N, C-alpha and C positions, 0 to 999 in steps of 0.2 A: 471270734471277730475276724472276718476276712478283710484284707486291705492290700494295697499296692502303693509303691512310691517309686518315682523315677525323675532324675534330673540329669541331662546330658552335658551341662555346661562345665568346661574346664575352668577352674578358678585360679587366678594368680593374685594373691593378697599380700599386701605389705607396703611399707613406705619405700618409695622409689621403684615400685614394680612397673611404673610407666616406662621405665627404661627397657623393659622386655618387649614393648609393643612392636618395635621395628622387626624384631626377629620373628614374632608371630605373623606379621604380614608377609615376611619373606620376600620373594621375588614377584609376588602377585601385584597386579594393578589394583588400586584401591580408590574408593571415594571416601571423603571425610565429611561427616555431619557434625557440626559443632555450633558455637556461638561466635559473634563478631567482636566481643570485648577484648581488650588488650591482653588479659591474662590467657585467653584461649589462643590469641595470635602467637604468643610466646611458646605455648605448648605445641602449636602447629609447626613452628619453626624447628623445635626440638625433634618432632616426629620426622619432618622432611630431611633433617640431617642424617637420620639413620635409614629411612625407608624410601627416600626420594620424594618427588612431588606427587601429590594426589592427582588422579585423573580428573576429578571433579571435587570441588569443595562447596558445601552448603553451609552458609554462616548465618542465615536469617531465620532460624527456628524460633517460633513463638510459643509461649505457654499454651497448654491445651490445644495441640495441633488440630487445625480446622481444615475442612474440605478445600476451601478456596486457596489457602496458601499451599497446602500439600499438593494440590493439582498443579500449581505453578512450579513448585520445586521439582515434582516428578517429571515435568516436561523437560527440565534440564538434563535429566538422565536420558530422556527419549531422543535427544539430538546427538548423543554420543554414537560414534560408529560402532562401538562394542561396549557392552555393559561391564562395569568393573568386576573383578574377581572376588572382591571382598569389600564390605562397607565397615568403616570404623566410626563408631558413635562415641564422641567425646563430649560429655556434658551431663545434664540432669535427665530426669525421666522423659521430658518432652523431646529431647534429642534422640534418646534411645527408641521411643515410640515412633518418631518420625522415620528413623532408620529402618524400622521394621516395615513401615509402609513402603518405603523405596525398595526394600529387598523383595517384597511381594509383588510390587507393581511392574518391575522390569522396564520402567520408562513409560508406562501407560496407566495413569491413575484410574481411568474408567473401569479397568479390570477389577481394581480393589473396591471401587464404589459399588459396582454390581454385586460383588461377593458380599460386602457388608449389608447391603439392603435386601438381597434375595437369598443369600447363602447358596447361590448357584455359581458355577464357573470356577470351582476350586482348581480344576485341571489347568486353567490358564494362568494361575498365579505363579510367579517366579519364586526362587528361594536362594537369593544371593547370600552367602555366609556373612555373618555379622560378628565383629569384635566390639564388645561394649566396654567403655571406660567411664564409669560413673564419677561425677565430680561432686555429687551430693550423697548423703546417707539417708535413704528413705524409700525410694520408689520400688526397689527390688527388680526393676525391669531388666536388669542385666542377667537375671537367672529365670525369667519367665518367657513363655512363648506367645504372649499377647501384647497388644498395644492399644491404648485408648485413642479413638478418633472422634472428633467433634464435627457435627454439622450445625453450626450455630444459626445459620439462616433459617433452618427448619426446626430448631430447638431439640435436636436429637444427639445422642451419644452412642457410639458403637464400640465394640471390642473386636479388633482384628486378631483372631486366635487360630494359629496353625502350629503344629509340632515343628515344622521346618523353620519357624521364627525364633526358636531358642538360639541365642548367640552361641557360636562355637566356643568362645572364650569370654570371660569376664575378668578384666584387669582392674583391681580395686586398690588404688593407691591413696591412703588417707592423707598424704601430703598435698594432694590436689584439692582437698577439702578445706585446708587452712585458709583463713581469710573470708570464708563465706559469712554473710551478715547474720545477725542474731535471729531475726524473724524467719529467714529461710532455714536456718539451722533448726529452729524449733518446729517449723511447719513440716519439714521433711522427716525430722525425728518422730513426730506424732503420726505421720503417715506410716512409718515403720511399726510403731506401736499398734496402730489400727490393723495393719496386715497380720501381725502376730495374733492379736485377739480374735480377729475375724476368721482366722484359720482354725481357731479352737471351737468357737460356737458355730460349727459348720458341719453339715451332714456328710461332708467328704473328709473329715479329719481322720487321722490315722496315727499310730504311735510314733512314726518318724517325723511327720509334720508337727506333731504336738511337742516332741522334744526340741525341735528347732524353734517353735513358737515360744515355749517357756523360756528358753535361753535368751531369745530376742527381747521379749517383754521385760524380763528382769534386767537385762542390760540397758534398755532405754530408760526404765524408771530410775535406775541408779545413776546413769551417766548424763542424761540430757540436762537436768538442772545445773549440774556443775559445768558442763560444756557451754551452756548459754551464758555463763558468767566468765568463761575462760576460753574464748573462741580460738586462740592461738596455741592451744595445748595439743600437741601431736598425739600423746598417749590417749587422751580422751577422744580425739577424732578417730583414732584407730579402733577404740572400743565401740564407738558409735557406728562406725562403718561395719564392724563385725556383727553388731546387733541387727543392723538393717539387712545385711546379707542373710543372716539366719531367718529373719522374717520373710525375705524373698523366697528362700528355699522352702519355708513352710507353706506359703500361699501359692507357690508355683504348682502345687499338687491339689490344693483345695479350692482355689479361687477365693474371692472375698465374699462377704455376706451383707447383712442388713445395713450396717453403718455406711458402707460404700454405696449401696443402692439408694440410700437417703441422700448421699452427698452429691450425686451427679446433677439433679435439678437445682440444688442449692448453689453449686458452682455456676451452672448455666444461667440461672435467673437472678441470682443475688451477687454474683461475682466473688464469692468466698473462695479463697485459695484452697486447693484440693486437700492439702495435708490437714488443714483446720476443718474443712467441711466434712471430712470422713472421720474425724476424731472427737469432735465436741459431743457427739451422741454416745460415746463409749460408756460413760458411767450409767446412762439410762439402760443401755443394752445389758450391761453387767448386772444391774438390779433385776432385770427380767429373766435371766438364766439361772438365778439362785435356785437350787433344787433340781437342776437338770440331770445331775448324776453322771455316771460313766466317765469316759475319758475327758469330756468337756469340763466337768466340775473338778475332777482330780487335777487337771492341768491348771485351771484357774486358782486352785488352792495352793499349788506349788508357787505361783506368782505372788498372790495377794494374802495368803494365810487362810485359815479356816472360816473366818467370818466374812462371807462375801457381801453381806449387807453393808457392813462397815467399809469393806474394800471399795465399794462403789463411791461412798462418800470420800474416802481417801483419794481415789482417782480423780474425783472432781476437784478436790483441793490441790492435787498435783498439777492439774491443768491450770487452775487459777494462779498458782505461783509462777507459772510460765506466762501469765498474762492472757490466757485463753478462757473465755466464758463458755460454760456448757448450757447456757440459756438460749434457746432459739431466738428470743426477742433481740438478743445482741446482734443478730444477723438479719434483722428486719423481717422476721418470720413470726406472724401472729399465731394464736392458738388454733384458729380454724385451718390455716394453711398447714401448720405442723401436723395436725391430725390427718389431713388429706395426704400429706407426704408419706406418713407412716403407712397408711392403707395402701397407697400406690406402690410404695417400695417393697412391701411384702409380696406383691404380685410379680415383680421384676425377676430376671434371671438370678441376680445376686441375692435378692430377698428370699428366693426359694432355697438358697443354700443355708439359710438360717435354721438352726435346729430348735430354737425356742418357739414359744407359742405366741400367737397374735394377741390373745387376751392378756397375758402377762406383760407383753411389750407395751400395750396400750395402757395398762395399769401403771407401769413404771413411768410412762411419759407424762402422767398427771402429777407425779411427785415433784415437789419444789422444796429447795432448801437453800440457805445462804452458805456458800463455801467459807471455810475459816480463813482463806486468804483473799485479798482483793483481786478481782478479775477485771479484765479489760472491758 
């Protein structure tokens, strides 16, 4: 088996690692991309005390970064006399994805738009260095080279993928994740679980990514239910952050697969939060890859045990105990639409990464059972 693995991001992990951020910026001019809530204002003040004032601060990042807002925000970079030497992304996945757009745009969003829609003009893209400081445990964007960009007006989703968009540093401070609400904690945690599993049932999987994925999935399955009931526990936050990081390191080399391909239209047309949209189908996909053999099945058995049919039921019960239904109808998706989504998703880029078969996936999609726990 021939394989390769690469990830260039320098990782600073641990409680209070946020205090290292000013030194990583050094004497460089920087732009800060973050949220406008008071907790982020306090972090901004701490950063300014060590690194000085930002050249530009973007505080109005929205979930699922969309063309319209990104174009407006990028224009603020465009009026600067000189582009910042580094961009600091302080927040969740949407903040880090937005920062990647700004880093590539260099003040002109149309360059990014053209590249996303035509895959032409790569030579015009900028590559401002990024320091990513995630405040949720789930997206893994701090160790990947792509960002998700939405064109809601035209019902489309793009992935801005460039090797130059790997952050130079990821500063992962679990203390910044304390106080995050339960639903956000669950949703981002399930996003991490999806990243781990999606990198396993993937044509691009390899022994290094699989090791990261197994550690990540086992961590999420162990920690997330306890963390959901003890949101202020720093040790559990640290373990969840580490699991999410390992998941990011796994799919940074494989990309995602069928569950994510399914999720994008569900988020776009049904408004389902990304972490839930990309995870409620995981038991179905797990049922479909039973018997796949090789590294995929070996890795799944390290996570779930030897009986993968029972494992899929157990995973569905795990989701239900977190209040997440695995029934598409819970998200206003009827059987006809669900069948069409599966067929369409298999044709997408992420769907083509799936190493399972169409026939077994469709068969698994017809299976119904009542989980042993009450679901939302």
